[in-house]
C-alpha positions as CSV (number, residue, x, y, z in Angstrom):
1,M,103.5,95.1,96.0
2,P,106.4,92.9,95.3
3,T,109.8,93.2,93.6
4,N,111.9,90.5,92.0
5,T,115.4,89.4,92.5
6,N,117.2,87.2,89.9
7,G,116.5,84.0,92.0
8,R,117.1,85.6,95.4
9,G,114.4,86.6,97.9
10,F,111.1,88.4,97.0
11,I,109.8,91.5,98.7
12,E,106.1,91.9,99.2
13,V,104.9,95.1,100.8
14,D,101.4,96.4,101.5
15,Y,99.6,98.5,104.1
16,C,96.2,99.3,105.6
17,Q,95.0,102.4,107.3
18,V,91.9,104.0,108.9
19,A,91.5,107.8,109.4
20,K,90.6,109.2,112.7
21,R,86.9,109.4,113.3
22,K,85.1,112.4,111.8
23,Q,88.1,112.9,109.5
24,H,87.8,112.3,105.7
25,I,91.5,112.1,105.1
26,C,94.2,110.1,107.0
27,G,97.0,112.0,108.6
28,D,99.4,109.1,108.1
29,V,101.0,108.6,104.7
30,F,102.6,105.4,103.3
31,V,104.7,105.5,100.1
32,S,107.0,102.9,98.4
33,Q,109.5,103.0,95.5
34,K,111.1,100.2,93.7
35,I,114.7,100.8,92.4
36,R,115.0,98.2,89.7
37,E,118.6,98.7,88.8
38,E,119.6,98.1,92.4
39,D,117.0,95.4,93.4
40,R,115.9,97.7,96.3
41,L,112.6,98.6,97.7
42,I,112.1,101.6,99.9
43,S,109.0,102.2,102.0
44,V,108.2,105.1,104.2
45,L,105.4,105.5,106.8
46,S,105.0,109.0,108.1
47,D,102.6,110.3,110.8
48,G,101.9,114.0,110.5
49,L,101.3,116.2,113.5
50,G,97.6,116.3,114.4
51,S,95.0,114.9,112.1
52,G,93.1,115.6,108.9
53,V,94.3,117.6,106.0
54,K,97.1,119.5,107.8
55,A,98.6,116.2,109.2
56,N,98.3,114.6,105.7
57,V,100.2,117.5,104.1
58,L,103.0,117.3,106.7
59,A,103.2,113.5,106.4
60,T,103.2,113.7,102.6
61,L,106.0,116.2,102.6
62,T,108.0,114.1,105.1
63,A,107.4,110.8,103.3
64,T,108.2,112.2,99.9
65,M,111.5,113.8,101.0
66,A,112.5,110.7,103.0
67,L,111.8,108.5,100.0
68,R,113.9,110.7,97.7
69,Y,116.8,111.1,100.1
70,T,117.0,107.4,100.9
71,A,116.9,106.4,97.2
72,S,119.9,108.7,96.7
73,S,123.0,106.7,97.8
74,C,125.1,109.9,98.1
75,M,122.8,111.5,100.8
76,D,123.9,110.9,104.4
77,V,121.2,109.6,106.7
78,M,121.7,112.2,109.5
79,R,121.8,115.1,107.1
80,S,118.7,113.8,105.4
81,A,116.8,113.8,108.7
82,E,117.9,117.3,109.5
83,T,116.9,118.5,106.1
84,I,113.4,117.1,106.6
85,M,113.1,118.8,110.0
86,D,114.2,122.1,108.6
87,T,111.8,122.0,105.7
88,L,108.6,121.2,107.7
89,P,106.6,124.3,108.9
90,V,106.5,124.9,112.7
91,C,103.3,124.3,114.6
92,S,102.1,127.6,116.0
93,V,100.8,125.9,119.2
94,R,103.3,123.2,120.0
95,K,106.3,124.9,118.4
96,I,107.5,121.7,116.8
97,S,108.1,121.1,113.1
98,Y,108.2,117.5,112.3
99,S,106.3,114.4,111.4
100,T,107.3,111.0,112.7
101,F,108.6,108.5,110.2
102,T,109.8,105.0,109.6
103,I,112.0,104.3,106.6
104,V,112.6,100.7,105.5
105,D,115.3,100.1,102.8
106,I,115.6,96.4,101.8
107,D,117.2,94.7,98.8
108,T,116.5,91.3,97.4
109,A,119.5,89.8,99.1
110,G,117.8,90.6,102.4
111,Y,120.1,93.5,103.4
112,T,117.9,95.8,105.4
113,R,118.3,99.3,106.8
114,I,115.6,100.9,109.0
115,I,115.5,104.5,110.2
116,E,113.0,105.5,112.8
117,H,111.9,108.8,114.2
118,G,109.0,109.0,116.6
119,N,107.0,106.0,115.5
120,P,106.6,102.9,117.6
121,S,109.5,100.4,117.1
122,F,109.2,98.0,114.2
123,L,108.8,94.3,114.6
124,V,110.6,91.4,112.8
125,L,108.6,88.2,112.8
126,R,110.7,85.2,112.0
127,P,109.3,81.6,111.9
128,G,110.8,79.5,114.7
129,G,112.0,82.3,117.0
130,D,112.7,85.9,117.9
131,V,115.2,88.1,116.1
132,Q,117.6,90.3,118.0
133,I,118.0,93.6,116.2
134,T,120.7,96.1,117.3
135,R,119.3,99.6,117.3
136,T,121.7,102.5,117.4
137,E,120.4,105.9,118.6
138,H,121.6,109.2,117.2
139,R,120.7,112.7,118.4
140,L,120.6,115.2,115.7
141,Q,123.1,118.1,116.1
142,K,120.5,120.9,115.5
143,W,117.5,119.1,117.1
144,Q,118.9,117.7,120.3
145,D,115.4,116.7,121.5
146,R,114.9,114.4,118.4
147,V,116.2,110.9,118.5
148,L,116.9,109.0,115.3
149,T,117.2,105.2,115.5
150,H,119.2,103.3,112.9
151,S,119.0,99.5,112.5
152,V,120.9,97.3,110.0
153,F,120.4,93.5,109.6
154,R,120.0,90.7,107.1
155,A,116.4,89.5,106.6
156,A,116.0,85.8,106.2
157,L,113.4,84.2,103.9
158,N,109.9,84.2,105.4
159,D,110.8,87.2,107.7
160,R,108.1,89.8,108.1
161,I,108.9,93.4,109.0
162,V,105.9,95.1,110.6
163,F,105.8,98.9,111.3
164,F,102.9,101.2,112.3
165,S,101.9,104.6,113.6
166,D,101.1,105.2,117.2
167,G,97.4,104.9,116.4
168,V,98.0,101.2,116.7
169,T,99.9,101.0,120.0
170,Q,97.7,103.7,121.6
171,A,94.4,102.2,120.5
172,G,91.9,101.9,123.4
173,T,93.7,104.4,125.6
174,G,91.6,105.3,128.6
175,E,89.4,102.2,128.2
176,F,89.0,99.8,131.2
177,A,90.8,96.9,129.5
178,T,93.5,99.0,128.0
179,P,94.0,102.2,130.1
180,L,97.4,102.8,128.6
181,G,96.5,101.7,125.1
182,W,97.0,98.4,123.3
183,G,100.8,98.7,123.7
184,G,103.8,97.4,121.7
185,E,104.0,94.0,123.5
186,A,100.3,93.2,122.9
187,V,100.7,94.2,119.3
188,T,103.7,91.9,118.9
189,R,101.8,89.0,120.5
190,F,98.8,89.6,118.2
191,A,101.0,89.7,115.1
192,K,102.9,86.5,116.1
193,E,99.6,84.7,116.7
194,S,98.3,85.8,113.3
195,V,101.3,84.4,111.5
196,Q,101.1,81.2,113.6
197,R,97.5,80.7,112.5
198,R,98.3,81.3,108.8
199,A,102.0,80.7,108.0
200,K,101.7,82.2,104.5
201,V,99.5,85.2,105.4
202,S,100.2,87.9,102.9
203,A,101.5,91.4,103.8
204,R,98.2,92.9,102.8
205,D,96.1,90.6,105.1
206,L,98.4,90.8,108.1
207,A,98.4,94.6,107.9
208,R,94.7,94.6,107.6
209,E,94.3,92.2,110.6
210,I,96.4,94.5,112.8
211,V,94.5,97.6,111.8
212,Q,91.1,96.0,112.3
213,Q,92.1,94.8,115.7
214,A,93.3,98.2,116.7
215,L,90.1,99.7,115.4
216,A,88.0,97.2,117.4
217,I,90.0,98.1,120.6
218,D,89.2,101.7,119.9
219,G,85.5,100.8,120.0
220,A,85.1,100.8,116.1
221,A,85.7,104.5,116.1
222,A,89.4,105.4,115.6
223,K,90.7,107.9,118.2
224,D,93.7,108.6,116.0
225,D,94.9,107.7,112.5
226,I,95.7,104.0,112.4
227,S,98.2,102.7,109.9
228,C,100.2,99.5,109.6
229,A,102.6,98.3,106.9
230,V,104.1,94.9,106.4
231,I,107.1,93.8,104.3
232,Y,107.2,90.0,103.7
233,F,110.5,88.6,102.4
234,R,109.9,85.3,100.8
235,T,110.1,83.1,97.7
236,P,107.9,84.5,94.8
237,R,104.3,83.4,94.1
238,K,103.8,82.9,90.4
239,L,100.6,83.2,88.3
240,L,100.0,82.4,84.7
241,I,97.0,83.8,82.8
242,A,96.3,82.2,79.5
243,T,93.7,84.0,77.3
244,G,92.7,83.7,73.7
245,P,93.4,81.1,71.0
246,P,96.8,81.3,69.2
247,F,96.9,83.0,65.9
248,S,97.7,79.7,64.2
249,R,95.7,76.6,65.2
250,G,98.9,74.6,64.8
251,R,100.2,76.3,68.0
252,D,97.2,75.2,70.2
253,E,99.3,72.4,71.7
254,E,102.2,74.7,72.4
255,M,99.9,77.0,74.4
256,V,98.4,74.1,76.4
257,R,101.8,72.5,77.2
258,T,103.0,75.9,78.4
259,V,100.0,76.1,80.8
260,E,100.4,72.5,81.9
261,L,104.1,72.8,82.8
262,F,103.8,76.1,84.5
263,D,105.2,76.1,88.0
264,G,102.6,78.2,89.8
265,R,98.9,78.9,89.8
266,R,97.1,78.8,86.4
267,V,94.1,80.8,85.2
268,I,92.2,80.4,81.9
269,C,90.3,83.4,80.6
270,G,88.0,82.7,77.7
271,G,85.6,80.1,76.5
272,T,87.5,79.2,73.4
273,T,90.8,79.0,75.3
274,A,89.2,76.7,77.9
275,S,87.8,74.5,75.1
276,I,91.3,74.2,73.6
277,V,92.9,73.3,76.9
278,G,90.1,70.9,77.8
279,R,90.4,69.1,74.4
280,I,94.1,68.7,74.4
281,L,94.3,67.6,78.1
282,D,91.1,65.5,77.7
283,V,89.4,67.1,80.7
284,D,85.9,68.6,81.2
285,V,85.0,72.2,81.8
286,D,82.0,72.5,84.2
287,M,80.2,75.6,85.4
288,E,80.2,76.5,89.1
289,L,76.5,76.3,89.9
290,D,76.7,77.3,93.5
291,Q,78.0,80.9,92.9
292,P,76.2,84.2,93.1
293,I,74.8,85.4,89.8
294,D,76.2,88.7,88.5
295,P,74.3,90.2,85.6
296,Q,77.4,91.9,84.2
297,I,80.2,89.3,84.6
298,P,79.8,85.7,83.4
299,P,80.2,83.0,86.0
300,V,83.4,81.0,86.6
301,A,83.9,77.4,85.6
302,R,85.9,74.4,87.0
303,M,88.6,72.5,85.1
304,P,90.9,69.9,86.7
305,G,94.4,71.3,87.2
306,M,93.4,74.9,86.8
307,D,93.0,77.3,89.7
308,L,90.4,79.5,87.9
309,V,88.5,79.5,84.6
310,T,86.6,82.6,83.6
311,E,85.0,84.2,80.5
312,G,87.5,86.2,78.5
313,T,87.3,89.9,77.5
314,L,84.4,91.1,79.6
315,T,86.0,89.7,82.8
316,L,89.5,91.0,81.9
317,G,88.1,94.4,81.0
318,E,86.5,94.6,84.4
319,V,89.7,93.5,86.1
320,A,91.5,96.4,84.3
321,R,88.9,98.8,85.4
322,I,89.1,97.7,89.0
323,L,92.9,98.0,89.1
324,E,92.7,101.5,87.5
325,S,90.1,102.7,89.9
326,D,91.8,101.6,93.2
327,T,88.6,99.9,94.4
328,P,89.4,97.7,97.5
329,V,89.0,94.0,96.8
330,D,86.8,93.6,99.8
331,E,84.3,96.1,98.4
332,L,83.9,94.3,95.0
333,R,80.8,92.2,94.1
334,P,81.5,88.5,94.4
335,N,82.1,87.5,90.8
336,A,84.9,86.1,88.5
337,A,86.6,89.5,88.2
338,R,86.9,89.8,92.0
339,R,88.4,86.3,92.3
340,L,90.9,87.1,89.6
341,V,91.9,90.5,91.1
342,Y,92.4,88.8,94.5
343,M,94.7,86.2,92.8
344,L,96.7,89.0,91.1
345,M,97.1,90.8,94.5
346,D,98.3,87.6,96.1
347,S,100.9,86.9,93.3
348,D,104.4,88.3,92.7
349,I,105.3,87.3,89.2
350,V,102.4,87.4,86.7
351,Q,102.9,86.0,83.3
352,F,100.3,86.5,80.5
353,L,100.0,84.0,77.6
354,V,97.9,85.9,75.0
355,G,96.5,84.3,71.8
356,T,96.2,86.7,68.9
357,R,93.5,85.1,66.8
358,I,90.7,87.6,66.1
359,N,87.4,86.8,67.9
360,E,84.6,87.5,65.5
361,A,82.3,88.4,68.4
362,H,84.4,91.5,69.1
363,Q,83.6,92.9,65.7
364,D,79.9,93.2,66.6
365,P,79.0,96.9,66.7
366,N,76.8,96.2,69.7
367,I,79.8,95.4,71.8
368,P,80.5,98.4,74.1
369,V,83.2,100.8,72.9
370,E,85.3,100.4,76.0
371,L,85.6,96.6,75.3
372,D,89.0,96.8,73.7
373,L,91.0,94.1,72.0
374,R,92.3,91.4,74.4
375,R,95.9,92.4,74.0
376,N,95.3,96.0,74.9
377,I,93.3,95.0,78.0
378,I,96.2,92.8,79.0
379,K,98.6,95.7,78.6
380,R,96.4,97.9,80.8
381,I,96.4,95.2,83.5
382,A,100.2,94.6,83.3
383,T,100.8,98.4,83.5
384,Q,98.8,98.7,86.7
385,L,100.4,95.6,88.2
386,E,103.9,96.9,87.4
387,H,103.6,100.6,88.4
388,K,100.9,100.7,91.1
389,F,101.4,97.3,92.8
390,L,105.1,96.8,92.0
391,K,104.7,93.3,90.6
392,Q,106.8,91.7,87.9
393,T,104.9,90.9,84.7
394,S,105.6,89.5,81.3
395,I,103.5,89.1,78.2
396,R,104.0,86.4,75.5
397,Y,101.9,86.4,72.4
398,L,101.0,83.4,70.4
């Protein structure tokens, strides 16, 4: 989930979590909010007391309040924390009324503020060396047994901020190899090694690797809720999707030159669109014959200079449905829609070049009702990318 920056850094944020075994809902909650007018992104990871529904309610309440108070520049940090503590109900057994939380507030210039309470300490992974972060501890006036940690620093390009619940550091507690749990130092080593293996690993993939390793250390059955979030501060990854022939055939070459000169990855969606690009660039379009056959989604093709070539409206319609349904990419059938969704998730700025010539095939009454006009499908996809995944999108019609 990225946010843009008028030529400065780009913020990608994503997370992964697994609920405690025998629980159907995770007691950890992760939320993010992009404040466009201030070029800020705020992310909160909260770990509710206990597990299951009760913990989820506590964590949701904590995360929601923390997000709202942090977004409000007039709210003092210490007062915000006390307000959260006062609002949460008291546990009848342990007599405590809080969820742990980590709040990360970062802008596109790299200015970063992190507030922690009860969660394991966050990590900053910087290529080429360790980062020394000054952490200032505060004891709340009303809650003297609660320690709040406040950190302020300037993130550099390619920095990753990794934060997680104690289900990560305590994974494997009581086991022969990890009697005291996985531990913060071991988690740090694992995260560093992951980045060393893949210098451009996404926030999503790094968070998933850490969670899956913690789950493996727990014997593939989580002893506590396991959550990890990653913020990756870097230059943006751009993607262009060209679909549909221009309304006027005289603009075919304009469309193709726009695709050819684009500084990023390029996707062609639609047989007619691919034919136009192939004709003007004098390149062939060949089907990929070594791919699994999907009865619902047409196969992909290859074209020199293009990163992906797919069928048009059916594939885009399936992409819109996937984004709207929150289906994890790893659970999708291997087809053109899955490949396109993965590219969208791995991109920050997504530009759509949409031709508006009417395709006679879409007037066929046998075409399913949900198969909407191309431009409306693109709007659905762009809406999901903007609001759910915090990406920057633009649509240009030809």
